[in-house]
N, C-alpha and C positions, 0 to 999 in steps of 0.2 A: 555161787560159782559153779558153772557147768563144766565138767571135765570131759575131754575127748574120750578118755578110757571108759566112761560110763556107757558108751555105745556098745561095748562088748563085755563089760564086767558087771553091770547091774541089771536087775529085772529077772523075772521068772524064765525068760526064754534064753538066757545066757549061761545056763548051767555048764554047758560044754566048755566054754572059755575058762570059767572059774575052776572047773575040774582039772583042766590041763595045767593051770598055774599051781593048784593045790598039789599036783603030782610032784612039784619041785619044792614043796614045803611052805608055800605062801598060805596065810590065814585068810579067813573071810573078811576080817577087819582091814587087813592090808589091801585087799582087792577092791573093797566097796566104799571105804571111807577116807581114802587118801589119794593124792595124785600119784600116778605111776610115772616115775622119772627114769629115763634111760641113761645109762653111762655108756657112751660110745668110746670104746677103749682100743687104741691102736698099739697096745703093748706087743712087743716081740723080743726075741733074742737075736734078731738080725740087725737091729738099729740101736746104737748106744743112746741116742736121744730119747728112746722109748722104753729103755730097759727097766726104768723105775716106775712105769705107769701102772703096773699091777698093784704095787704098794700104794701109790697115790689114790687109786680107785677105792681102796679100803677106807681112806680118810674121807673121801667124798661121800662114800656110803654112810659113814657115821654121821656126817653133817646132815644128810638128807633124812635119816631116821630121827635124829634129834629134832628136826624142824617139822616132822609130821608127814614125810613122804614115804613112798614105797619104791624100792630100787630094783630095777632090772638092768642087766649088763650084757652087752654084745661086743663082738670083736670087729675090727676094721683093719684092712690091710695097711702095711707100712713098708716103704722101700727106702734104703739108705743111698743117698746121692753119692757119698764117698765110695761105697763099695761098688756102685753101678757105674762109676765114672770111667771114661776112656775106652769103652767097648760097647758092644751092641745093646747091653742091658740098659744104657742111659736112654735109649729110645723109648723105654717104657715109663720113665720117671715122671715127666710132665703129664702124659696121658693117664697115669695112675691117679692124678688129682681128680679126674672126672669119675673114676671108679669109687674113690673114697666118698665123694659127694653123693653119688647115686646109691651107694650101699647104706649110708646113713638115712637118706630119704626113704628107701625101701623098708628098712627096719622100723622106722618111726611111724610110717603110714600104715604098714601092714598090721602093726600091733596097737595102733591108735594111742601112742604114748602122749602123755600130757606135757612133757618137757624133756630137755636133754642137758647133760653135762658132757662136753666134748673133750676127751683126753688125747692130746697130740703134742708134737713138738716140731717135727722136722719139715723139710723144705716144701713138699707138695701136700703132705698130709694135713697140716694145719690150714693151708688155704682151702683144701677140699672140704674140711669141716666147716669153715666159715661160709663157703658157698652153700653147703647144705642148710646151715642155720638160716641164711637169707631166703633160701628156696622154701623151706618148710614153714617158717614164721610161727614157731611155737616157742615158748620161753626157753632160753638157752644161755649157758655160760661156757666159756672156753677155759680149760685148765691145761697149762703147758707143763712139760716135765722138768724144765729148768736147764741152765747152762752148764756145760762142762768146764771144769777148772783148767787153767793153763798148765802146759807141760814144762819139761826141762828147758833150760836156756839153749837157744840156737840162733845164730846169725843176729845176735844183739837183742833178742827179745824172748819171752816165753814161747816155746814151740806149741804147735797145734797140729791137727791132722794133716793139713796141707803142707806143712813144713817138709814132709816126706817127699813130695813131688818137687818142691824147690831144691831139696837136697839131691834128688835124682839128676836134675839139670846140672847142679854143681859137680856131681860125680863125673858126668859125661864130659864136662869141661875141664876136668882135672883139678878142681878146686878143693875137693875133699876126698878122703879115702873110702874104700868099700866098708871098712870097719866102722868109720864114723857114720856112714849112711845107714848101716844095719843097726847101730846102737840107738839112733834117733827114734826108730819105730817103737822101741820099748818104753820111751818116756814122753812121747808127744801127746798121748791121750791117757791121762792118769786115772780116769774114772768115767762113769756114764754121764750123759747129758748131751744137749745139742752143742756142736763144736764151738770152741771157746772164742772164735772170731765173729765178726759181724757179717756172717753169711746170710743166706736166705732164711735159714731156720730162725736165727735170733732176730733178724729184721722182721719176720712175720709175727714173732712173739710180741715185739714192740708195736707192730701194726694192730694186733688184736687188742692190746691194751689201749692204744690211741683211739681205736674205733669205739671203745666202751664195751667190748665183748668179754674182756678179762678183768679181774679185780685190779684196782689201782696198786701199783708197785709189784705186781706178781710176775711180770714178763721175764725178768732177768735174775730171779732168785736161783742160786746154784742148785743143781739137782740133788746134791748130797746134804744140803742144809735142812735142819728141822723146820725152818720157816716155809719151805716148800710143802711140807706135809700139813702144817697148820693153815696155809693158804688154800689147799685142796679141801680141808675140812670146812673152812668158811664158805667156799664156793657151794658146797652141799647145802648149807643153811640158806644161802642167798637164792639158790634156784627155787626153793619152796616159796620164798617171799615174792619172786617174780611171777610165779603161778598165781599166787593170791592177788597180786596187783594187776595181772593181765598185761605185763610188759613183754613184748615179743621182739625179735630181732629187727623187724622192719620199722619199729618205733625208735630203734637205736641207730640202725644203719641207713641214715638219711644223708643228704648232701653235707650237713655239718660234720658228721662223723667221717665221711670220706675226705673232706678237706683237711680235717685234723690229722688223719692218718698220712695223707700225702705230705703235709707240712712236717710231720715228725720224720718221715723217710728222708726228706730233703735236708733237714737239720742235722741228722746223724750220718748222712751219706750212706744210706742203706743199700741193700742189694737191688740191682736193676730188675730182678725177678719180681719185685714188689709191683712193678708196673703191670706185668701180666696178671698177677693174682688179684690186685685191687680192681682191675678191669673186669675180671671174672666175678668177683664178689658183687660189684656194682650191677653187672648184668643180672645176676640171680636176685638181687634186691629190687630189680625193676627200675633202676635209675636210668634216665634217658640221656644224661650228659656224657661227656667224654673224659675218662680218667686220664688219658694221654694229654688232653688239653690242660687238665689240672696240674699235671707234672710240669708241663711247659710253663704255665703261668707262675707256679710257685718256685720254680728254679730261679726266677728273676727276683723274687720278693722274699725269699727265706734265707736268713743268715746261717752259715755253717757253724754250728755250736759244739759238735761232738766229733772227736777223732779217736777211734779205737782200731785195733787190728782188723784189716790190713793197712789202715792209713796211719796208725801209730802203734806204739808198744803196749798201750793199755789193752787189757782183755775185757770180756763181758762181765766177769765177776767184779772187776774194779769199776766198771760202769754202774753196776747195781749199787755198790758201796757209795758211789758218788751221789746217789739219789735217783738213778734210773729215769724212767719215763715221766714220773711226777715232777722231778726237778727240772727236766728238760721242758716240759709243757709250761711250768711256772716261769721259766726263763724266756720262753717265747712270748709270754704275755698276751697282748691283744691280737697276736697273729693266730692264736688258738680260739676257736669258738667255745666259750665257756658254758654256753646254754645247751650244748649237746647232751642228750640223755645217755646214761650208762647202765650196765648190768647191776649196779648197786641200787638202782632206783633213784639215784640222785644225778645231778648234772656234773659235767666235768669240773665246773667252777666250785661246786659244793664239795666234791671229792678232794680237790686240791686244797681247799681251805681247811679241811679237817685232817689232812694227811700228816702222819708222824714219821719223820725221818729217823732211821736207826743209826746212821753213821754221819761223820762230819762231811761237810761240803768239800768237793775238790774242784775249785774254779778253773783249774787247768784242763780237766777232762770235760766237764760240762761248763762251757763258757757263757758269759752274758752276751747280750746283743751288742754291747759296746766293745767287748773284747773278742768278738767272733773271729774264727779262722778266716772267714771270707764273707763277702756280701751276697754270694749266690749259694744255692743249694748244692747237694751232692750228686743229683741225677738230672741229666739234661736230655731233652728231646731234640733230635736233629732231623732236618729235611734237606732235600736236594735231588739232583738228577740220579743219584745212586740209591736214594731212599725216598721215592715220591710220596709214600704214605707215612713215613716216619722211621726212625731208628732211635736207639737209646744208648747213652754212654754214661759213665760215672766219673766226672771230673774231680769229684771228691777223693778219688783213689789215685790221682796222679797230679803232678805239679803243673803250674801255669805254663811252663816252657813246652809241655807236650800238648797243650790245648789248641795249638795250631800246628798241624803236622802234614807235611807233603812228602810223598814217597812213591816208589814204583811197586806195582802189584806183583806179588808172587801168589799164583792162583792154585787152589787145591779144591777138588770136588768132594772131599771127605775129610773129616777130622783126623783119621789115622794117618793119611798121607802127609798132612801138615806136621803132625807130631814127629813122624819119622824124619822129615826134612830138617826140623829144628834141632833134634838130637844129633843128626848127622853133621850139623854145622854148615848147611848150605844156605840158611837164611842169614842175611847180612844186615849191618846197620843201614838204616834208610829204607828198608823194605816195608811194605804194607802187606801183611799176610792176609789173603782173602780165602775164607773157608765157606763154601756154599753148598747148596742142596742139603742143608741141615735144619730147614725150617719146620713148621708144624706138619706140612704135607710132604715135603721133600725128604726129611730125615728118615721116616717121619718121627715126630715127637719132639722136635726142636731141642736137640742135645746141647749140653753145656760144653763150651770150648775152654773149659777150665785148665786142662792139662797143657794145652798149647801155651797159654799165658804163663803158667808156672815154669814150663821148660824154658821159655824166653827169659824169665827172671833168673833161673838157675844158670843160664849161659851168659848172663851179664848183658842181655839185649833189651831189658824191659824199658830202658830210657832212650833207646835208639831205634825202636821199631814200633809198628802199630798193627792191630789186628781188626779186621772188619768181617762180619759174618751175618747170615740169616739165622744162625743159631743164637744161643744165649750164653750167659756167663754166670759163674758162681759169685756170691757176694764177697768172697775172699780174694778175688782177682784184683791185681793192680797193674799199672801200665796203661798205655793208651789203647783202648779198645772200644769198638762200636758193635752192638748186636741188635737183634730183633728187626733186622732190615726188612721192610715191607714195601712192595710185594716181594716175596721170597723167590729164589731162583726157580723152584719147581713150578711156580705160577707165571714164569716169564718175566720176573722183575729184572731191572737193569743189572743187578749183580750177576745174573746168568751170562751177561755179555762181556764181562771184564776179561781181558787177556793179559798174560805176563808182560810186564813192561809199561802198561798203562799207568798214568799218573793219577793218584787219588789225593784229595785234599780233605782233611778233617779240620773244621773250624768251629770249635765249641762256642766261643763268644758270639759268632755270627749265627749259630744254630744250623750249620751247613755240613753236608756230606756230599761231595761232588766227584764225579769221574770226568777227567779232563780229556774227553774224546769227542770229536765233532759229531753232531746229530746225524749227519749223512752216513758216517762210518758205523754208528750204532744201528741205523736202519738196515745197513747191509748185513751186519752181524745178526740182527733179529730175523731177517728173511731166511737165514740159514739155520736158525736155532730150532730144535725140536724138543718137546717135553721128554724128559727121561722117564723110564718105567718106575713105578712106585717101589721103593726099596723096603718092602715090608713082608714079613712072613705071613702065612695064613693065620688069621685070628684077629685079635682086638686091634692091632696096629693098622690093619687094612681098613677097619671101620673108622679109626681115628683119622687116618690120612684122608679119607673121603669126606668127613663131616667137620673137621676142625676149621675154625675161623683163623684169620691171620693173627700174627703176634700183636699187631696194632689194636686188635679187638679182644686180646686176652687169651687167644688160642683155645677158646672154649668150643665145645661141640654144639653147633647150632642145628636146630630142627628146620630152619628155613624161615623165610619171611611170613609164611602162612601159619607159623606157630600159634597155637591157641594160648591166650593169656592165662597164666596160672592163677 
């Protein structure tokens, strides 16, 4: 077995590199006779989903040393969507995904690491790590930090972080008191972990397991459980076995894995952000197909088997107790490609056959195909004259009566203006709130319109209004919403031409999003339209606004068609 690290750690001419490692206490035997395995750790005290990763790194380290590897560890940035939400900071969240990916690549390549264990949990950090794994193609396992447990009861279910924004809407509508609002924030997040609902963080943990990049059953173990630590220890052992077997991410992240991941997202009605992230992972893995088309196809052929918060009162800990992703994949049966390779060195089918469930089945939480909540998946792709290239919605988060919605546009050029109007009570039943210039280039950074939906919910309008945007949404949003509209407004997409009072039709069963305005009138409006200046401060956001692809392509940074193949 030839190790990458031998390039700079073996031979008479590499004394300098060995000397620098020895300055940190490494021995000759550790440097020359073992694979050097990097732990990419996004631990911080800024993000509750990452707060326990320093502890988990110790268990990964123990597993690696037991299996004969040498451990090196480095830090990776992490940002919290919840803390960044509703202000200018959210513009940095999706672009941070590219920085995470690039920083892992740089560390692994500069130091010629033999393998990686990627420690992450939250919304853009975990996808960035998966992108790096696909790009580097050295043996890799993903270890997530685990889910947060549910909080105190509020509005008929266990509360979570987003309950605070729903409560803010209720307060402005006079439905709760200031004291009730303030009390909620002390009980809604009882401990560390990725937020207890099926948002992007937990969706992507499920995706990582479905792709075969995380150990079976590990996606949803609560952050505070001992099983989380033992799973990290096992990952440390497994990564050494992957090095020995020569199993790298691109042997795992093929079309079979991508199809399985999309199938799982559809079956659980996961976050619409999964479309962006799986598109980006597929791009880094060199897959030439369209993830957007996979979502479109599988929406029609995947039964909806799981409902958890925000679609139901169950939280992620209860999903784990019910059997998590292994039970779900087992229930999906022949809709899952059981021949796909995983980070255990075995196939999906072999993993499922040998899987041991710790808790009793909950057939109400994870249903069978015969008792499914619905015959269609939870994430739908729409097209039409308002979204010529595609848009994305999540019918799994709202009832059938909202899947055909016709209303009059209330147009806002920024998220903040829409939020102010909703809280002021000027948005009325039957309105379609349009928030534009929030795409990858226009935002820049394709911010989440999470607060707008939560404020509509809090004011009792979630069942009577809709929201369409070239921005995106959090996985916890419910109500009728359509995001990722491409082309975006900043690139002259039709959403830039919408005016107050125009009628918009959302028709999920037909896969349509249409603006009911004559083509001649749209042509007149287009002739008067001029591109707005980029709303980006000097620095990274200007670069992202210049080079980011559309949401339909994953909002990744493209180097251009002339890009040299990796």
